[in-house]
PyMOL commands that place a pseudoatom at each C-alpha (Angstrom):
pseudoatom trace, name=CA, resn=MET, resi=1, chain=A, elem=C, hetatm=0, pos=[-15.911, -12.166, -13.263]
pseudoatom trace, name=CA, resn=PHE, resi=2, chain=A, elem=C, hetatm=0, pos=[-12.554, -11.034, -11.798]
pseudoatom trace, name=CA, resn=ASN, resi=3, chain=A, elem=C, hetatm=0, pos=[-9.952, -13.785, -11.414]
pseudoatom trace, name=CA, resn=GLN, resi=4, chain=A, elem=C, hetatm=0, pos=[-7.225, -11.566, -10.060]
pseudoatom trace, name=CA, resn=ILE, resi=5, chain=A, elem=C, hetatm=0, pos=[-7.234, -8.033, -8.663]
pseudoatom trace, name=CA, resn=LEU, resi=6, chain=A, elem=C, hetatm=0, pos=[-4.087, -5.886, -8.537]
pseudoatom trace, name=CA, resn=VAL, resi=7, chain=A, elem=C, hetatm=0, pos=[-4.106, -3.313, -5.734]
pseudoatom trace, name=CA, resn=PRO, resi=8, chain=A, elem=C, hetatm=0, pos=[-1.430, -0.591, -5.762]
pseudoatom trace, name=CA, resn=LEU, resi=9, chain=A, elem=C, hetatm=0, pos=[-0.470, 0.704, -2.317]
pseudoatom trace, name=CA, resn=ASP, resi=10, chain=A, elem=C, hetatm=0, pos=[1.248, 4.007, -1.576]
pseudoatom trace, name=CA, resn=CYS, resi=11, chain=A, elem=C, hetatm=0, pos=[0.740, 4.442, 2.191]
pseudoatom trace, name=CA, resn=SER, resi=12, chain=A, elem=C, hetatm=0, pos=[-2.158, 6.852, 1.667]
pseudoatom trace, name=CA, resn=LYS, resi=13, chain=A, elem=C, hetatm=0, pos=[-5.682, 6.783, 3.095]
pseudoatom trace, name=CA, resn=TYR, resi=14, chain=A, elem=C, hetatm=0, pos=[-6.958, 6.415, -0.463]
pseudoatom trace, name=CA, resn=ALA, resi=15, chain=A, elem=C, hetatm=0, pos=[-4.918, 3.253, -1.004]
pseudoatom trace, name=CA, resn=GLU, resi=16, chain=A, elem=C, hetatm=0, pos=[-6.184, 1.845, 2.285]
pseudoatom trace, name=CA, resn=THR, resi=17, chain=A, elem=C, hetatm=0, pos=[-9.776, 2.520, 1.213]
pseudoatom trace, name=CA, resn=SER, resi=18, chain=A, elem=C, hetatm=0, pos=[-9.099, 0.980, -2.204]
pseudoatom trace, name=CA, resn=LEU, resi=19, chain=A, elem=C, hetatm=0, pos=[-7.696, -2.118, -0.522]
pseudoatom trace, name=CA, resn=LYS, resi=20, chain=A, elem=C, hetatm=0, pos=[-10.854, -2.506, 1.579]
pseudoatom trace, name=CA, resn=VAL, resi=21, chain=A, elem=C, hetatm=0, pos=[-13.019, -2.243, -1.552]
pseudoatom trace, name=CA, resn=ALA, resi=22, chain=A, elem=C, hetatm=0, pos=[-10.773, -4.702, -3.407]
pseudoatom trace, name=CA, resn=ILE, resi=23, chain=A, elem=C, hetatm=0, pos=[-11.102, -7.190, -0.534]
pseudoatom trace, name=CA, resn=GLU, resi=24, chain=A, elem=C, hetatm=0, pos=[-14.896, -7.010, -0.718]
pseudoatom trace, name=CA, resn=ILE, resi=25, chain=A, elem=C, hetatm=0, pos=[-14.854, -7.493, -4.498]
pseudoatom trace, name=CA, resn=ALA, resi=26, chain=A, elem=C, hetatm=0, pos=[-12.436, -10.424, -4.138]
pseudoatom trace, name=CA, resn=LYS, resi=27, chain=A, elem=C, hetatm=0, pos=[-14.737, -12.064, -1.587]
pseudoatom trace, name=CA, resn=LYS, resi=28, chain=A, elem=C, hetatm=0, pos=[-17.776, -11.585, -3.816]
pseudoatom trace, name=CA, resn=PHE, resi=29, chain=A, elem=C, hetatm=0, pos=[-16.131, -13.035, -6.943]
pseudoatom trace, name=CA, resn=ASN, resi=30, chain=A, elem=C, hetatm=0, pos=[-13.736, -15.472, -5.223]
pseudoatom trace, name=CA, resn=SER, resi=31, chain=A, elem=C, hetatm=0, pos=[-10.793, -13.572, -6.731]
pseudoatom trace, name=CA, resn=SER, resi=32, chain=A, elem=C, hetatm=0, pos=[-7.174, -13.497, -5.649]
pseudoatom trace, name=CA, resn=LEU, resi=33, chain=A, elem=C, hetatm=0, pos=[-5.544, -10.233, -4.592]
pseudoatom trace, name=CA, resn=SER, resi=34, chain=A, elem=C, hetatm=0, pos=[-2.064, -9.061, -5.524]
pseudoatom trace, name=CA, resn=LEU, resi=35, chain=A, elem=C, hetatm=0, pos=[-0.754, -6.093, -3.548]
pseudoatom trace, name=CA, resn=VAL, resi=36, chain=A, elem=C, hetatm=0, pos=[2.019, -3.981, -5.037]
pseudoatom trace, name=CA, resn=HIS, resi=37, chain=A, elem=C, hetatm=0, pos=[4.104, -1.196, -3.565]
pseudoatom trace, name=CA, resn=VAL, resi=38, chain=A, elem=C, hetatm=0, pos=[7.003, 0.073, -5.666]
pseudoatom trace, name=CA, resn=VAL, resi=39, chain=A, elem=C, hetatm=0, pos=[9.915, 1.464, -3.705]
pseudoatom trace, name=CA, resn=SER, resi=40, chain=A, elem=C, hetatm=0, pos=[12.277, 3.829, -5.460]
pseudoatom trace, name=CA, resn=SER, resi=41, chain=A, elem=C, hetatm=0, pos=[15.992, 3.496, -4.821]
pseudoatom trace, name=CA, resn=ARG, resi=42, chain=A, elem=C, hetatm=0, pos=[15.864, 7.073, -3.601]
pseudoatom trace, name=CA, resn=LYS, resi=43, chain=A, elem=C, hetatm=0, pos=[13.611, 8.349, -0.841]
pseudoatom trace, name=CA, resn=GLU, resi=44, chain=A, elem=C, hetatm=0, pos=[10.374, 9.948, -1.985]
pseudoatom trace, name=CA, resn=TYR, resi=45, chain=A, elem=C, hetatm=0, pos=[9.813, 13.387, -0.508]
pseudoatom trace, name=CA, resn=CYS, resi=46, chain=A, elem=C, hetatm=0, pos=[7.062, 15.920, -0.875]
pseudoatom trace, name=CA, resn=ARG, resi=47, chain=A, elem=C, hetatm=0, pos=[6.858, 19.490, 0.317]
pseudoatom trace, name=CA, resn=SER, resi=48, chain=A, elem=C, hetatm=0, pos=[4.352, 20.506, 2.909]
pseudoatom trace, name=CA, resn=GLY, resi=49, chain=A, elem=C, hetatm=0, pos=[2.613, 23.874, 2.988]
pseudoatom trace, name=CA, resn=ILE, resi=50, chain=A, elem=C, hetatm=0, pos=[5.382, 25.349, 5.145]
pseudoatom trace, name=CA, resn=THR, resi=51, chain=A, elem=C, hetatm=0, pos=[8.337, 26.598, 3.101]
pseudoatom trace, name=CA, resn=GLY, resi=52, chain=A, elem=C, hetatm=0, pos=[11.445, 24.514, 3.583]
pseudoatom trace, name=CA, resn=LYS, resi=53, chain=A, elem=C, hetatm=0, pos=[9.711, 21.827, 5.616]
pseudoatom trace, name=CA, resn=ILE, resi=54, chain=A, elem=C, hetatm=0, pos=[9.933, 18.408, 3.976]
pseudoatom trace, name=CA, resn=ARG, resi=55, chain=A, elem=C, hetatm=0, pos=[8.277, 15.211, 5.121]
pseudoatom trace, name=CA, resn=VAL, resi=56, chain=A, elem=C, hetatm=0, pos=[8.705, 11.609, 4.031]
pseudoatom trace, name=CA, resn=LYS, resi=57, chain=A, elem=C, hetatm=0, pos=[5.632, 10.184, 2.256]
pseudoatom trace, name=CA, resn=CYS, resi=58, chain=A, elem=C, hetatm=0, pos=[6.177, 6.597, 3.288]
pseudoatom trace, name=CA, resn=LYS, resi=59, chain=A, elem=C, hetatm=0, pos=[8.827, 5.149, 5.534]
pseudoatom trace, name=CA, resn=LEU, resi=60, chain=A, elem=C, hetatm=0, pos=[10.079, 1.756, 4.360]
pseudoatom trace, name=CA, resn=ASP, resi=61, chain=A, elem=C, hetatm=0, pos=[13.780, 1.973, 5.246]
pseudoatom trace, name=CA, resn=GLY, resi=62, chain=A, elem=C, hetatm=0, pos=[15.072, -1.233, 6.766]
pseudoatom trace, name=CA, resn=VAL, resi=63, chain=A, elem=C, hetatm=0, pos=[12.108, -3.365, 5.660]
pseudoatom trace, name=CA, resn=THR, resi=64, chain=A, elem=C, hetatm=0, pos=[13.198, -6.958, 5.042]
pseudoatom trace, name=CA, resn=ASP, resi=65, chain=A, elem=C, hetatm=0, pos=[11.600, -9.733, 2.993]
pseudoatom trace, name=CA, resn=GLU, resi=66, chain=A, elem=C, hetatm=0, pos=[10.336, -11.238, 6.255]
pseudoatom trace, name=CA, resn=ASP, resi=67, chain=A, elem=C, hetatm=0, pos=[8.574, -7.956, 7.122]
pseudoatom trace, name=CA, resn=ILE, resi=68, chain=A, elem=C, hetatm=0, pos=[6.498, -7.819, 3.919]
pseudoatom trace, name=CA, resn=PRO, resi=69, chain=A, elem=C, hetatm=0, pos=[3.930, -10.502, 4.928]
pseudoatom trace, name=CA, resn=LYS, resi=70, chain=A, elem=C, hetatm=0, pos=[3.535, -8.804, 8.329]
pseudoatom trace, name=CA, resn=ILE, resi=71, chain=A, elem=C, hetatm=0, pos=[2.889, -5.435, 6.674]
pseudoatom trace, name=CA, resn=CYS, resi=72, chain=A, elem=C, hetatm=0, pos=[0.372, -6.955, 4.246]
pseudoatom trace, name=CA, resn=ASN, resi=73, chain=A, elem=C, hetatm=0, pos=[-1.433, -8.814, 7.037]
pseudoatom trace, name=CA, resn=ALA, resi=74, chain=A, elem=C, hetatm=0, pos=[-1.616, -5.623, 9.092]
pseudoatom trace, name=CA, resn=LEU, resi=75, chain=A, elem=C, hetatm=0, pos=[-3.207, -3.834, 6.114]
pseudoatom trace, name=CA, resn=LEU, resi=76, chain=A, elem=C, hetatm=0, pos=[-5.683, -6.669, 5.607]
pseudoatom trace, name=CA, resn=ASP, resi=77, chain=A, elem=C, hetatm=0, pos=[-6.612, -6.651, 9.316]
pseudoatom trace, name=CA, resn=LYS, resi=78, chain=A, elem=C, hetatm=0, pos=[-7.609, -2.948, 9.240]
for i in range(1, 78): cmd.bond("trace and resi %d" % i, "trace and resi %d" % (i + 1))
show_as sticks, trace
zoom trace
């Protein structure tokens, strides 16, 4: 039914849950998974509830091409 499943990842709990569901669907239908995480050339920031306090949504500075399979495998192992 599903040949390929695209799973967007954004370092959130929701994305992690979606990945787990996508893995189960892929197993059931013998589908392949493609994981995608788009990194902006600028850092993504969001404001917390405290005025003036800023936190980084997802830390990917210094990630190399060799690190990507390790990150994906760590997500799949969860």
